[in-house]
Residue, then its C-alpha position, 0 to 999 in steps of 0.5 A: m630406517e625403512l618405510g613399512w606399511r604401518t609408517t606409510v598408512l600413518l603418513v597417508t592419513g596424517l599429511p592429507a588431513l593436515m593439508a585439508a585443515i590448512m585449506i579449511l583455514a584459508n577459506a573459512r567463514e568461521a575463522v575461530a572454529a577453523r583455527f581450533f580445527l587446525a589445532l585439533v588436527s595438528a595435535w592428532v598428527l603430532f600424536s601419531v609422529p612417535y608411531i611413524i618414527g617408531f615403525s620406521g626404525a628411527y628410534q634405533a638410528y637416533p635414540w635421542l628421539t625417545f625424549a622428544p615431546f610428542n605427547t599431545e593426547l590431552y590437547i585433543g579433547p579440549l580442542w574438540l570441545l572448542t571447535v564444536r563450541a565455536l561452530t554452534l555458539k554465535 
């Protein structure tokens, strides 16, 4: 396994986004919207995990990772809608 440039780019964008969402949740005035936003960012980061482990060569080292449940792309649209709706409706 090696950390190539693709793996590094995905990690450098995913981890700070997740940490920022956690910080927003900790200091949020709109708690419901912050929870939905944290779930949205978490789904996006979890969606990029197969690419991170694939580009680093972990699938060759650990073939059982092929069957890990990382498919969260159907969560992104509804979570985006719920986040916007929680921010706009009172």
